[in-house]
RODO-2510 file (C-alpha; in nm, 4 decimals, decimal comma):
residues 183
     n   res          X          Y          Z
     1     x     0,3180    -1,2487    -0,5453
     2     x     0,1609    -0,9058    -0,5857
     3     x    -0,1761    -1,0252    -0,4498
     4     x    -0,0332    -1,2340    -0,1657
     5     x    -0,1223    -1,0686     0,1675
     6     x     0,1856    -1,2289     0,3243
     7     x     0,4192    -1,0325     0,0964
     8     x     0,4622    -0,6580     0,0765
     9     x     0,5912    -0,4508    -0,2096
    10     x     0,8807    -0,2441    -0,0801
    11     x     1,0134    -0,0854    -0,3989
    12     x     1,0264    -0,0782    -0,7756
    13     x     1,3496    -0,0596    -0,9711
    14     x     1,3785     0,2322    -1,2083
    15     x     1,6346     0,3378    -1,4649
    16     x     2,0074     0,2592    -1,4471
    17     x     2,2316     0,5167    -1,2833
    18     x     2,5815     0,5264    -1,4261
    19     x     2,7775     0,2421    -1,5796
    20     x     2,8530     0,0176    -1,2792
    21     x     2,5115    -0,1364    -1,2255
    22     x     2,3522     0,1119    -0,9877
    23     x     1,9806     0,1743    -1,0327
    24     x     1,7287     0,4364    -0,9281
    25     x     1,4713     0,2843    -0,6955
    26     x     1,1356     0,4156    -0,5789
    27     x     1,0742     0,2870    -0,2273
    28     x     0,7489     0,2413    -0,0373
    29     x     0,9105     0,2441     0,3050
    30     x     0,8841     0,5009     0,5831
    31     x     1,2564     0,5676     0,5532
    32     x     1,3759     0,5137     0,1955
    33     x     1,7336     0,4603     0,3132
    34     x     1,6197     0,1662     0,5283
    35     x     1,5356    -0,0486     0,2253
    36     x     1,8292    -0,2796     0,2936
    37     x     1,7334    -0,3267     0,6588
    38     x     1,4609    -0,5777     0,5684
    39     x     1,7011    -0,8343     0,4286
    40     x     1,7079    -0,9611     0,0714
    41     x     1,4252    -0,8406    -0,1491
    42     x     1,2529    -1,0708    -0,3980
    43     x     1,1068    -1,0165    -0,7413
    44     x     0,7792    -1,1818    -0,8433
    45     x     0,9777    -1,4383    -1,0434
    46     x     1,1763    -1,5394    -0,7334
    47     x     1,5026    -1,3565    -0,8058
    48     x     1,6767    -1,2216    -0,4961
    49     x     1,8162    -0,8664    -0,4668
    50     x     2,0489    -0,7715    -0,1809
    51     x     2,1213    -0,4044    -0,1115
    52     x     2,4980    -0,3447    -0,1108
    53     x     2,4759     0,0364    -0,0845
    54     x     2,2089     0,3021    -0,0940
    55     x     2,2043     0,6815    -0,1130
    56     x     1,9369     0,9486    -0,1617
    57     x     1,8819     1,1151    -0,5003
    58     x     1,5934     1,3636    -0,5297
    59     x     1,2657     1,1670    -0,5081
    60     x     1,4279     0,8219    -0,5250
    61     x     1,7306     0,6378    -0,3909
    62     x     2,0251     0,5090    -0,5887
    63     x     2,0961     0,1473    -0,5016
    64     x     2,3755    -0,0917    -0,5798
    65     x     2,2441    -0,4465    -0,5553
    66     x     2,4999    -0,7260    -0,5120
    67     x     2,3359    -0,9165    -0,7965
    68     x     2,3603    -0,6294    -1,0505
    69     x     2,7150    -0,5549    -1,1647
    70     x     2,6813    -0,3797    -1,5015
    71     x     2,4716    -0,1223    -1,6813
    72     x     2,3341    -0,3951    -1,9086
    73     x     2,2186    -0,5927    -1,6057
    74     x     2,0685    -0,2725    -1,4582
    75     x     1,8763    -0,2053    -1,7797
    76     x     1,7386    -0,5606    -1,7719
    77     x     1,5745    -0,5132    -1,4300
    78     x     1,4058    -0,1777    -1,4935
    79     x     1,0456    -0,1934    -1,3718
    80     x     1,0946    -0,4974    -1,1463
    81     x     0,8861    -0,4791    -0,8276
    82     x     1,0607    -0,5883    -0,5073
    83     x     0,8893    -0,7632    -0,2160
    84     x     0,9528    -0,8957     0,1343
    85     x     0,7570    -1,1323     0,3555
    86     x     0,5186    -0,9562     0,5962
    87     x     0,6875    -1,1513     0,8775
    88     x     1,0107    -0,9549     0,8166
    89     x     0,8504    -0,6362     0,9506
    90     x     0,8634    -0,5618     1,3230
    91     x     0,5440    -0,6186     1,5195
    92     x     0,6242    -0,3752     1,8009
    93     x     0,3777    -0,1123     1,6792
    94     x     0,1833     0,1274     1,9015
    95     x    -0,1917     0,0747     1,9452
    96     x    -0,2790     0,3274     1,6755
    97     x    -0,0100     0,2097     1,4301
    98     x    -0,0383    -0,0587     1,1649
    99     x     0,0907    -0,1553     0,8244
   100     x    -0,1288    -0,0793     0,5253
   101     x    -0,1005    -0,4422     0,4180
   102     x    -0,2710    -0,5471     0,7419
   103     x    -0,5872    -0,3659     0,6286
   104     x    -0,6278    -0,5680     0,3090
   105     x    -0,9094    -0,8190     0,3517
   106     x    -1,0655    -0,6574     0,6595
   107     x    -1,4432    -0,6275     0,6732
   108     x    -1,5876    -0,2780     0,6375
   109     x    -1,8670    -0,1898     0,8816
   110     x    -2,0940     0,1132     0,8806
   111     x    -2,2230     0,3187     1,1734
   112     x    -2,4924     0,0578     1,2476
   113     x    -2,2229    -0,2145     1,2714
   114     x    -2,3456    -0,3758     0,9478
   115     x    -2,0845    -0,5277     0,7172
   116     x    -2,1037    -0,3326     0,3920
   117     x    -1,7923    -0,4569     0,2171
   118     x    -1,4269    -0,5531     0,2335
   119     x    -1,0960    -0,3643     0,2008
   120     x    -0,9325    -0,4648    -0,1272
   121     x    -0,6415    -0,2227    -0,1476
   122     x    -0,4777     0,1060    -0,0575
   123     x    -0,3585     0,3637    -0,3066
   124     x    -0,1855     0,6976    -0,3000
   125     x    -0,2052     0,9060    -0,6152
   126     x    -0,0344     1,2053    -0,4552
   127     x    -0,3239     1,3573    -0,2619
   128     x    -0,3198     1,1204     0,0352
   129     x    -0,4000     0,7578     0,1026
   130     x    -0,7207     0,6113    -0,0393
   131     x    -0,8802     0,2866     0,0767
   132     x    -1,0345     0,0684    -0,1942
   133     x    -1,3478    -0,1049    -0,0749
   134     x    -1,5501    -0,3730    -0,2530
   135     x    -1,9014    -0,2880    -0,1415
   136     x    -2,1502    -0,5716    -0,0972
   137     x    -2,3849    -0,5798    -0,3957
   138     x    -2,2296    -0,2684    -0,5525
   139     x    -1,9219    -0,1614    -0,7345
   140     x    -1,5971    -0,0724    -0,5649
   141     x    -1,5561     0,2576    -0,3829
   142     x    -1,2558     0,4735    -0,3039
   143     x    -1,2654     0,6206     0,0465
   144     x    -1,0220     0,8820     0,1762
   145     x    -0,8040     0,7386     0,4509
   146     x    -0,8891     1,0064     0,7037
   147     x    -1,0068     0,9929     1,0650
   148     x    -1,3387     1,1467     0,9573
   149     x    -1,4090     0,8806     0,6933
   150     x    -1,2545     0,5852     0,8802
   151     x    -1,2837     0,6593     1,2531
   152     x    -1,2188     0,3062     1,3797
   153     x    -0,9635     0,0431     1,2793
   154     x    -0,9743    -0,2899     1,4620
   155     x    -0,7169    -0,5177     1,3005
   156     x    -0,7340    -0,7853     1,5708
   157     x    -1,1138    -0,7972     1,5397
   158     x    -1,0911    -0,7993     1,1590
   159     x    -1,2740    -0,4809     1,0587
   160     x    -1,2637    -0,1092     0,9924
   161     x    -1,5587     0,1201     1,0532
   162     x    -1,6518     0,3920     0,8064
   163     x    -1,8621     0,7004     0,8483
   164     x    -2,0676     0,6593     0,5323
   165     x    -2,1401     1,0322     0,5033
   166     x    -1,7758     1,1417     0,5463
   167     x    -1,6611     0,8550     0,3232
   168     x    -1,8897     0,9669     0,0414
   169     x    -2,0836     0,6404     0,0417
   170     x    -2,4245     0,8013     0,0914
   171     x    -2,6273     0,8300    -0,2273
   172     x    -2,6983     1,2057    -0,2436
   173     x    -2,9622     1,1614    -0,5174
   174     x    -3,1686     0,9353    -0,2911
   175     x    -3,1359     1,1844    -0,0051
   176     x    -3,2537     1,4697    -0,2282
   177     x    -3,5488     1,2616    -0,3547
   178     x    -3,6533     1,1879     0,0059
   179     x    -3,6315     1,5569     0,0926
   180     x    -3,8375     1,6514    -0,2144
   181     x    -4,1119     1,4084    -0,1070
   182     x    -4,1107     1,5599     0,2421
   183     x    -3,9802     1,2463     0,4115
***
């Protein structure tokens, strides 16, 4: 389920909170308190989790799921990733808005409109979003998800455009060698 482009990871269950089955949950939603608005969440093994109540707590939310009624049950689900179908998300986005999951699989084009790879993922390690790109004939690259590095996103046409210089995809050693030779 984690590699299915039709499903989106919305959260991961953390440690139990108290003795009545509540759990800490890290959400990947715009509004963490809206986690229950998407309907029942599913684990990779098919189990369903329905939000009964939710409240903020520092960097996470504390959730009571209808299916978890004790601390023992809460301990048993620690680390479970929760997903929804992509179809459950609203499609009434503005022209310059999109879901990260919609980028996965798009072709990556350079300034000359040549396909140089494919988007394989998006990450955020705390310093901003990073787009993972499998480059044609080369290893994967991590490109900052900025307007300078990725100036054009065309989901309907199936591609993103990168500025290879701003994205750090230009081989500086080759450029220096050309300059040294006077080219």
